[in-house]
C-alpha positions in Angstrom: -39.8 -31.9 27.0 -40.4 -35.5 28.2 -43.7 -36.5 30.0 -43.5 -39.3 32.3 -46.7 -40.1 33.9 -47.0 -42.5 37.0 -49.8 -43.7 39.0 -49.8 -43.4 42.6 -49.4 -46.8 43.0 -45.9 -46.6 41.3 -44.9 -43.9 43.7 -45.8 -45.8 46.8 -42.8 -47.3 48.9 -44.4 -49.5 51.7 -47.6 -47.9 51.9 -46.0 -44.3 52.0 -45.3 -41.5 49.5 -41.5 -40.7 49.0 -40.7 -37.4 50.2 -40.4 -35.9 46.7 -43.8 -37.2 46.0 -45.3 -35.4 49.0 -43.6 -32.3 47.9 -44.9 -32.4 44.5 -48.4 -32.7 45.9 -48.1 -29.6 48.1 -46.4 -27.6 45.6 -47.9 -29.0 42.3 -50.7 -28.0 39.9 -54.1 -29.7 41.2 -56.9 -30.7 38.6 -60.1 -31.0 41.0 -63.8 -31.8 40.8 -66.3 -29.2 42.2 -69.3 -29.7 44.2 -71.2 -28.3 41.3 -69.9 -31.1 38.8 -67.5 -29.1 37.1 -63.5 -29.2 37.4 -60.9 -26.7 38.5 -57.2 -26.2 38.4 -55.5 -24.6 41.4 -51.9 -24.1 42.5 -51.0 -26.3 45.5 -50.8 -24.5 48.8 -53.2 -21.8 47.4 -56.9 -21.0 48.0 -57.7 -19.4 45.2 -58.8 -21.3 42.1 -56.8 -20.8 38.7 -59.6 -21.4 36.4 -62.9 -23.9 36.1 -64.0 -25.9 33.2 -67.0 -27.8 32.7 -65.0 -30.9 31.4 -62.1 -32.6 33.0 -60.1 -32.6 29.9 -60.1 -29.2 29.2 -59.2 -28.5 33.0 -56.1 -31.3 32.4 -54.9 -29.5 29.3 -54.8 -25.9 31.1 -53.4 -27.7 34.1 -50.5 -29.4 32.2 -49.9 -25.7 30.5 -49.7 -24.3 34.0 -47.6 -26.9 35.3 -45.2 -26.5 32.4 -44.9 -22.7 33.0 -44.2 -23.1 36.5 -41.9 -26.1 36.2 -43.8 -28.3 38.7 -45.9 -31.5 38.6 -49.7 -31.9 37.5 -51.6 -33.8 40.1 -54.8 -35.1 38.5 -57.7 -36.2 41.3 -60.8 -38.2 40.2 -64.3 -37.7 41.1 -63.9 -38.6 44.7 -61.0 -36.2 45.4 -58.4 -38.8 45.6 -55.2 -38.7 43.5 -55.5 -40.3 40.2 -52.0 -39.7 38.7 -49.0 -37.6 39.1 -47.2 -36.3 36.1 -43.5 -35.8 36.3 -42.1 -33.2 33.9 -38.3 -33.3 33.0 -36.9 -30.7 31.0 -34.2 -31.6 28.7 -31.9 -29.3 27.3 -30.5 -30.1 23.9 -27.1 -29.0 22.9 -26.9 -27.3 19.4 -24.4 -29.0 17.2 -24.1 -26.3 14.8 
């Protein structure tokens, strides 16, 4: 599996997100900061939190696992709630030569 990480600036076209990027934000897995200072992982379009963490690194690792399982993008937010990065996961199937 190959991981291509893009910043939000790279996905902008004339100040707007491409339709596929908007869809990714709505349906992806989000890493968000809580009011208490911790971090949560939440699937897009849902109000329920999947899991909470004290450190962002832990939340990103769990979010990456969850996005891999659900074949969706990982959207990481900064402390202010703005999108920091959108990871695009491409699954590559290798054919066996045997």
